[in-house]
C-alpha positions in Angstrom: 75.3 111.5 113.6 78.8 112.4 113.9 81.3 110.8 111.8 83.6 108.2 113.6 87.3 108.6 113.0 88.9 106.4 110.6 89.6 102.9 111.6 93.5 102.2 111.8 94.2 99.7 109.0 96.8 96.7 110.2 98.7 94.9 107.6 101.6 92.8 107.7 104.2 93.2 104.6 107.5 91.7 104.1 110.1 94.4 102.7 113.5 93.3 102.1 113.3 90.2 103.8 112.0 91.4 107.1 108.3 91.2 108.2 107.0 94.3 109.4 103.2 95.1 111.0 102.0 98.4 109.5 99.2 100.3 111.2 97.7 103.4 109.5 94.7 105.3 108.9 95.1 105.3 104.9 93.5 102.1 103.2 95.3 98.7 103.4 96.0 99.0 99.6 97.4 102.3 100.1 99.9 101.1 102.9 100.6 97.7 100.9 101.5 100.3 97.9 103.6 102.5 99.9 105.5 99.7 101.5 106.1 97.9 97.9 107.7 101.2 96.6 110.0 101.2 99.7 110.7 97.8 98.9 111.3 98.5 95.5 114.0 101.4 96.2 115.8 99.3 98.5 116.0 96.2 96.2 117.5 99.4 93.5 120.0 100.4 95.9 121.0 96.8 96.9 121.9 96.2 93.1 123.9 99.4 93.0 125.7 98.6 96.5 125.7 94.7 96.6 128.0 94.4 99.9 126.3 97.3 101.9 124.7 96.3 105.1 120.5 96.6 105.3 121.1 99.3 107.9 123.3 101.2 105.3 120.7 100.3 102.3 117.8 101.7 104.9 119.7 104.8 105.4 120.5 105.3 102.1 116.9 104.9 100.9 115.5 107.2 103.5 117.9 109.9 102.7 116.8 109.1 98.8 113.1 109.4 99.9 113.5 112.5 101.9 115.2 114.1 98.9 112.4 113.6 96.8 110.1 114.8 99.3 112.1 118.2 99.7 112.3 118.5 95.8 108.5 118.1 95.4 107.9 120.7 98.4 110.5 123.0 96.7 108.7 122.8 93.2 105.2 123.1 95.1 106.9 126.3 96.5 107.9 127.7 93.6 104.9 127.0 91.8 102.8 129.0 94.4 105.3 132.0 94.3 104.4 132.5 90.8 100.6 132.7 90.6 101.1 133.9 86.6 102.5 130.5 86.1 99.9 128.6 88.3 97.1 130.2 86.5 98.6 129.1 83.2 99.0 125.5 84.4 95.6 125.4 85.4 94.2 126.8 82.2 96.4 124.1 80.1 95.0 121.2 82.5 91.5 122.7 82.1 91.9 122.7 78.2 93.2 119.1 78.2 90.5 117.9 80.4 87.9 119.3 78.1 89.7 118.0 75.0 90.0 114.6 76.5 86.4 114.4 78.0 85.1 115.9 74.9 86.5 113.1 72.9 84.9 110.1 75.1 81.6 111.7 76.1 
């Protein structure tokens, strides 16, 4: 039997005073968490710029989130450009996991 495609999740969230219906293939919990994150970023910006319009805050928030994404992509690319660093990082993570698991099991 073939696996069916994930069913789109539909939730209603209030973000920065506006109600949105959000549809996505991720879980409703994940969608809600993303919406909460965006709202918190908007709230933080509005505290820094109390006279800015909602549109201006939304654009600035989008720019900040895009910047975060670009920085993460850049960091990931740099890591993959340095296989020795990537291998050392994996070894350190493995050792940490072994130590943590070893203490609890």
